[in-house]
MIMI-467577 format. One record per residue (C-alpha): residue number from 1; chain; y, x, z. Coordinates in pm, whole numbers. Example, Ala and Ser with C-alpha at 12.3 -4.5 7.8 and 13.67 -1.06 7.14 Angstrom:
BEGIN
<site><pos>1</pos><unit>A</unit><north>-450</north><east>1230</east><up>780</up></site>
<site><pos>2</pos><unit>A</unit><north>-106</north><east>1367</east><up>714</up></site>
END
This chain:
BEGIN
<site><pos>1</pos><unit>A</unit><north>12222</north><east>16753</east><up>12255</up></site>
<site><pos>2</pos><unit>A</unit><north>12111</north><east>16434</east><up>12080</up></site>
<site><pos>3</pos><unit>A</unit><north>12299</north><east>16108</east><up>12089</up></site>
<site><pos>4</pos><unit>A</unit><north>12145</north><east>15788</east><up>12229</up></site>
<site><pos>5</pos><unit>A</unit><north>12038</north><east>15533</east><up>11970</up></site>
<site><pos>6</pos><unit>A</unit><north>12309</north><east>15282</east><up>11879</up></site>
<site><pos>7</pos><unit>A</unit><north>12307</north><east>14947</east><up>12049</up></site>
<site><pos>8</pos><unit>A</unit><north>12098</north><east>14700</east><up>11852</up></site>
<site><pos>9</pos><unit>A</unit><north>12205</north><east>14340</east><up>11833</up></site>
<site><pos>10</pos><unit>A</unit><north>11935</north><east>14081</east><up>11893</up></site>
<site><pos>11</pos><unit>A</unit><north>11791</north><east>13929</east><up>11577</up></site>
<site><pos>12</pos><unit>A</unit><north>11933</north><east>13610</east><up>11432</up></site>
<site><pos>13</pos><unit>A</unit><north>11703</north><east>13317</east><up>11468</up></site>
<site><pos>14</pos><unit>A</unit><north>11790</north><east>13020</east><up>11249</up></site>
<site><pos>15</pos><unit>A</unit><north>11778</north><east>12681</east><up>11415</up></site>
<site><pos>16</pos><unit>A</unit><north>11441</north><east>12509</east><up>11389</up></site>
<site><pos>17</pos><unit>A</unit><north>11417</north><east>12264</east><up>11099</up></site>
<site><pos>18</pos><unit>A</unit><north>11483</north><east>11902</east><up>11185</up></site>
<site><pos>19</pos><unit>A</unit><north>11174</north><east>11686</east><up>11205</up></site>
<site><pos>20</pos><unit>A</unit><north>11106</north><east>11404</east><up>10964</up></site>
<site><pos>21</pos><unit>A</unit><north>11101</north><east>11063</east><up>11125</up></site>
<site><pos>22</pos><unit>A</unit><north>10745</north><east>10930</east><up>11150</up></site>
<site><pos>23</pos><unit>A</unit><north>10856</north><east>10571</east><up>11091</up></site>
<site><pos>24</pos><unit>A</unit><north>11013</north><east>10677</east><up>10761</up></site>
<site><pos>25</pos><unit>A</unit><north>10681</north><east>10821</east><up>10646</up></site>
<site><pos>26</pos><unit>A</unit><north>10500</north><east>10508</east><up>10761</up></site>
<site><pos>27</pos><unit>A</unit><north>10756</north><east>10288</east><up>10583</up></site>
<site><pos>28</pos><unit>A</unit><north>10697</north><east>10463</east><up>10253</up></site>
<site><pos>29</pos><unit>A</unit><north>10319</north><east>10444</east><up>10283</up></site>
<site><pos>30</pos><unit>A</unit><north>10301</north><east>10082</east><up>10400</up></site>
<site><pos>31</pos><unit>A</unit><north>10546</north><east>9971</east><up>10130</up></site>
<site><pos>32</pos><unit>A</unit><north>10258</north><east>10018</east><up>9885</up></site>
<site><pos>33</pos><unit>A</unit><north>9984</north><east>9880</east><up>10111</up></site>
<site><pos>34</pos><unit>A</unit><north>10152</north><east>9583</east><up>10282</up></site>
<site><pos>35</pos><unit>A</unit><north>10506</north><east>9552</east><up>10156</up></site>
<site><pos>36</pos><unit>A</unit><north>10657</north><east>9332</east><up>10433</up></site>
<site><pos>37</pos><unit>A</unit><north>10556</north><east>9598</east><up>10686</up></site>
<site><pos>38</pos><unit>A</unit><north>10730</north><east>9859</east><up>10469</up></site>
<site><pos>39</pos><unit>A</unit><north>11052</north><east>9657</east><up>10493</up></site>
<site><pos>40</pos><unit>A</unit><north>11034</north><east>9631</east><up>10872</up></site>
<site><pos>41</pos><unit>A</unit><north>10939</north><east>9997</east><up>10923</up></site>
<site><pos>42</pos><unit>A</unit><north>11213</north><east>10108</east><up>10683</up></site>
<site><pos>43</pos><unit>A</unit><north>11477</north><east>9920</east><up>10880</up></site>
<site><pos>44</pos><unit>A</unit><north>11349</north><east>10055</east><up>11213</up></site>
<site><pos>45</pos><unit>A</unit><north>11329</north><east>10410</east><up>11075</up></site>
<site><pos>46</pos><unit>A</unit><north>11686</north><east>10401</east><up>10944</up></site>
<site><pos>47</pos><unit>A</unit><north>11814</north><east>10288</east><up>11286</up></site>
<site><pos>48</pos><unit>A</unit><north>11618</north><east>10567</east><up>11457</up></site>
<site><pos>49</pos><unit>A</unit><north>11741</north><east>10829</east><up>11210</up></site>
<site><pos>50</pos><unit>A</unit><north>12101</north><east>10722</east><up>11264</up></site>
<site><pos>51</pos><unit>A</unit><north>12053</north><east>10755</east><up>11640</up></site>
<site><pos>52</pos><unit>A</unit><north>11851</north><east>11081</east><up>11650</up></site>
<site><pos>53</pos><unit>A</unit><north>11971</north><east>11268</east><up>11341</up></site>
<site><pos>54</pos><unit>A</unit><north>11618</north><east>11332</east><up>11215</up></site>
<site><pos>55</pos><unit>A</unit><north>11529</north><east>11379</east><up>10850</up></site>
<site><pos>56</pos><unit>A</unit><north>11375</north><east>11103</east><up>10638</up></site>
<site><pos>57</pos><unit>A</unit><north>11667</north><east>10877</east><up>10547</up></site>
<site><pos>58</pos><unit>A</unit><north>11556</north><east>10879</east><up>10181</up></site>
<site><pos>59</pos><unit>A</unit><north>11196</north><east>10797</east><up>10265</up></site>
<site><pos>60</pos><unit>A</unit><north>11303</north><east>10511</east><up>10492</up></site>
<site><pos>61</pos><unit>A</unit><north>11530</north><east>10374</east><up>10220</up></site>
<site><pos>62</pos><unit>A</unit><north>11258</north><east>10410</east><up>9957</up></site>
<site><pos>63</pos><unit>A</unit><north>11009</north><east>10229</east><up>10181</up></site>
<site><pos>64</pos><unit>A</unit><north>11262</north><east>9952</east><up>10237</up></site>
<site><pos>65</pos><unit>A</unit><north>11346</north><east>9911</east><up>9867</up></site>
<site><pos>66</pos><unit>A</unit><north>10989</north><east>9939</east><up>9741</up></site>
<site><pos>67</pos><unit>A</unit><north>10872</north><east>9698</east><up>10009</up></site>
<site><pos>68</pos><unit>A</unit><north>11141</north><east>9447</east><up>9911</up></site>
<site><pos>69</pos><unit>A</unit><north>11063</north><east>9475</east><up>9540</up></site>
<site><pos>70</pos><unit>A</unit><north>10688</north><east>9438</east><up>9594</up></site>
<site><pos>71</pos><unit>A</unit><north>10741</north><east>9144</east><up>9829</up></site>
<site><pos>72</pos><unit>A</unit><north>10957</north><east>8966</east><up>9571</up></site>
<site><pos>73</pos><unit>A</unit><north>10697</north><east>9035</east><up>9301</up></site>
<site><pos>74</pos><unit>A</unit><north>10417</north><east>8899</east><up>9521</up></site>
<site><pos>75</pos><unit>A</unit><north>10616</north><east>8584</east><up>9601</up></site>
<site><pos>76</pos><unit>A</unit><north>10687</north><east>8531</east><up>9231</up></site>
<site><pos>77</pos><unit>A</unit><north>10320</north><east>8583</east><up>9145</up></site>
<site><pos>78</pos><unit>A</unit><north>10210</north><east>8331</east><up>9408</up></site>
<site><pos>79</pos><unit>A</unit><north>10469</north><east>8074</east><up>9295</up></site>
<site><pos>80</pos><unit>A</unit><north>10366</north><east>8118</east><up>8930</up></site>
<site><pos>81</pos><unit>A</unit><north>9999</north><east>8086</east><up>9025</up></site>
<site><pos>82</pos><unit>A</unit><north>10068</north><east>7760</east><up>9214</up></site>
<site><pos>83</pos><unit>A</unit><north>10271</north><east>7624</east><up>8921</up></site>
<site><pos>84</pos><unit>A</unit><north>9988</north><east>7713</east><up>8681</up></site>
<site><pos>85</pos><unit>A</unit><north>9723</north><east>7547</east><up>8899</up></site>
<site><pos>86</pos><unit>A</unit><north>9930</north><east>7227</east><up>8930</up></site>
<site><pos>87</pos><unit>A</unit><north>9997</north><east>7224</east><up>8555</up></site>
<site><pos>88</pos><unit>A</unit><north>9627</north><east>7276</east><up>8472</up></site>
<site><pos>89</pos><unit>A</unit><north>9528</north><east>7003</east><up>8717</up></site>
<site><pos>90</pos><unit>A</unit><north>9767</north><east>6759</east><up>8551</up></site>
<site><pos>91</pos><unit>A</unit><north>9652</north><east>6860</east><up>8203</up></site>
<site><pos>92</pos><unit>A</unit><north>9288</north><east>6813</east><up>8306</up></site>
<site><pos>93</pos><unit>A</unit><north>9370</north><east>6458</east><up>8412</up></site>
<site><pos>94</pos><unit>A</unit><north>9497</north><east>6385</east><up>8059</up></site>
<site><pos>95</pos><unit>A</unit><north>9177</north><east>6503</east><up>7885</up></site>
<site><pos>96</pos><unit>A</unit><north>8975</north><east>6232</east><up>7710</up></site>
<site><pos>97</pos><unit>A</unit><north>8658</north><east>6132</east><up>7889</up></site>
<site><pos>98</pos><unit>A</unit><north>8329</north><east>6195</east><up>7710</up></site>
<site><pos>99</pos><unit>A</unit><north>8133</north><east>5887</east><up>7596</up></site>
END
């Protein structure tokens, strides 16, 4: 007489991977395209990640930091450009007039 097959335990299924927050991805991308938007999206993404537990905290932080750095660089470039234009305008006023 043969024995019945041993009881088989159901297979182990690991939990599904956590999703990456879409705002975090958008924050990182827009930080390079339009840096102020990267700052805003990074802040919003970090709040969502804290609330939902999704992945993407690093991307949201990177978008926030890169957006802030690029925004500061753009502001400095604009201020330097304005200073240069004003200086050149004043220097042009001091040029001797041709006879």
